[in-house]
N, C-alpha and C positions, 0 to 999 in steps of 0.2 A: 240372694235376691236383693235387688235394689229398688227402693220405693220412691216414686215421684211425689215428693212432699209438696210440690207446687199445686197439686190438686186440692190441698187442704188449707191453702192460704185463706185467712179470715175466719177459720174455724178455731174453736177453743181446744187447746191441748192440755192434758194433765199428764205430766211426765214423771214417772218413777225413775229415780236415778240410782246408779251404783254408788258406793261409798263416796261421799263428798262432805267436807267439813267447813264450817264457818266459825268466826269468832266475833264476840261482841265485847267491847271494852266498856267499863263503867265510866261514869262522869267524874268520879273522884280518882285520884292517883292510887289511893289505898285499896280500891276495889280490884278483885282478881278478875281476869278475863274469863268469860264463859264460852266454852266450846260446845258446839251443837252439830248434830248430823243434819245435813240437808237431804231430805228424802224426796220431796216433790217440788216441781216447778209447774205453775199453771199460768196460762196466758193465751192470748190470741196469736196464732202463727202469722208473722209479718213477712218472713222470707225464709227460703231454704238455700243453703250454700253447700259446697262440696264437703265441708268439714263440720257442719252443724246447723242448728235451727235458731232463728231469731224470733223471740216471743215479745209481746207487748203486754204489760200488766199494770194495773193501777193499785196504789196503796196510799192511804192517808192523803188523798187529793193530789197525788203526784203520779205521773206516768213514767214507767221504767221500760227500758229495752233490756232483754235478758238473752244472752247468747249461750246455747247449750251445745257443747260438742257431742257428736254422735257417740264417741266412745264412753260418755258419761250416762247415756240413756240405757235403762234396763227395760222399760215398758212405756207405751204411750196409749192413752185413751183419747179418742177424738170425739168432740161433741159438736 
């Protein structure tokens, strides 16, 4: 089944992702990088493409665009 994501543009999505990892490096050279699992992506759906969804989210007074490929999505909650 193929879902028409365009009907949910401007809605808030909470996406549970399959295994996906990120890394945070410390400010000092001596600090070891911290690896963490990215489990959720939350934001307003801005656009839907053939290969994924584009979300918009705000954090620390900055606005970010987040592209989530369909093959990374495990589950989606729509608000």
